[in-house]
N, C-alpha and C positions, 0 to 999 in steps of 0.2 A: 379440464384446464390445469396446466402445470402451475405449481407454486413458483415464486420468483425469488432469486437471490441476487442482491446487488453486492459487488465485491470491489473494494478499494484497490488501487494499484500500488501506490508508494508504500513500501515496507509491509505490504500485505501479500502481494504477488511479485513485486519487483524490489530488489535489494538496493534501494536508494541510499541507505545508511552506509553500505560498503563503498558506494561511489563517493560519498562525502569523505570518508576516511582515506580513500585512495588519492583523491584530488588534494586533500589537506596535506598528506605526506609528500606528494609530488611538488606542491607549491612551497611548503614551509620546511620540509625535511623532518617533520615531527610525526612519529608513529603513535596513533591512538588505536586502542582495541575496542571492540564492541562491549567487552566486559567493563571497561572504564566508564561507559555511558549508562550503566544500569540505573534506571530511575531518572535519567537526565536527558536533555536534548543536546545535540552536538554543540550548540551555541553556548551552553552552560559549561562546557569542558575546554574548549579551545582557548588559547590566550586571548585576553581582552582586545588586544590590538589586531587580532585576526578575525574577529566576529563579523565585521561588515563584509570582508572578502568572502568568508565562508557563506554568509547569507546570499551573496551574489551568485554562488555556484549554480543553483537551480535555474537561474535566468539565462545561463549559457545554452545555446541551442543543442549542444552535444551532451549535456548532462544526462538526459533521460534516454540516450541511445545506448543500445547494447548492454543494458543492465542485466545482471544475473537474475534468473527466476528463482524465487524462494523455493527451497527444497520441497518436492512432491506437489507443488501447486498445479502445474500443467496436467499431470496425470489425474489428480483428484478432481479438478474442475472439469476435465473431460468426462469423468464418471458422473459427476453431478449433473452435467448438461443432458444426460439421458433422461433424468427424472424432473429436472427443474429448468425454468427459463433463467439463463444466466445473463446478467448485465455487469459491465465494468463501469464503475462510477468514480471518476477522479475529480477532485477539487482543483482542476487545472487552471481555474481563473486566477489563482495565486501566481501562476507562472505561465502567462499567455504564450510565451515563446516555446512552450513545451508541447503544444498541440500536435504538431507534425511528428515529433519524435515519439510521443506516447502512442499516437495512432499506429505508427509503423511498428513499434515494439509489440503492441497488442496483436496486430495482424500477424506478425512473425511468430510469436510465442503461443498464441491461442487462435490458430487459423480455423478452428472448429466453432468459434463464436462469431456470429454475424456482426459485422461492423455497425449495423443499425442498433446494436445493443451496447455501444460504447457511449457513455454519457459523460460529457465534460461540463462540469458545473462549479459553482462556488458553495452552494448551500445544499447539503444532502437531505435536509428535512423535507424537500419537495419530492423525494423519490417515493414512488408508489409501488413498493415491492413488499413481499412478505418478510424477507430477512435482509440484514445488512451485515457484512463482515468487514470491519475497518479497524485500523490500528489507532485511530484518533477518537477519544471519548467524546469530543465536542460534536462529532457527527452522529455518534450513537445517541447522544442526548436529544437531538432534534428529530430523530427518525421515529416514525409512528409505528413501524412494525417491530419485529423481534431483532434486536441488535446483539451482535457478538463482537467483543473487543479482541482483535487478533493481537496476540502477545508480541511486543517489540521491546527493545531496550528502554525506550522512553516511557512506556506505560506500565512497566513491571510492578510498580508500587500501587497502582490503582486497583481498588478492591470492590468497587460498587457495581461491577459489570459481569455478565456471563462472558466467559472467555473461550477462545479457541487458541490453543498454544502452538499448533502446527497444522499442516494440511492433512496429515493422517487422522488427527483428532477431528477435523472438520468432516472427513469422510465418515467417521463413526457417528457423528451427530446427525448428519443428513441422509446417509445411506445405510448405516450399520456395518457390521463386519462383513 
């Protein structure tokens, strides 16, 4: 029986931060870079009067459509799928309007993963997998298997977790060179 890996979507395989930055620039004419967010969430960096609007972006039905895939994610996950049962686990309950867009995005970018392995939840502590790769430490904290914090701008200063910095490093951990 194959071991299982649950993989988060947002900012782990899908570049939602870049979508935030693009929509922020389009709406307010202000350019922010990923480097400006190191150790912070976007809500900590945008102008105070823009926070509520930026928080509303993920509730728009198109926010999660056509996101860029994080570099090397598709190729590495394809390789991992040969030896592991792969699940995508997204805390989509925070943005219920995202279900269709996330489902479509996963089907388009990861057609080799059965859609029965797409898990839309709120609490990832209920996952019964061997491993979890996620950019949010709160999900790692409640997960009973081995969790790996996928490096993103917002979590760069967190030091209490085993990390995966990019998908080539994930390949090294799970498959070897």
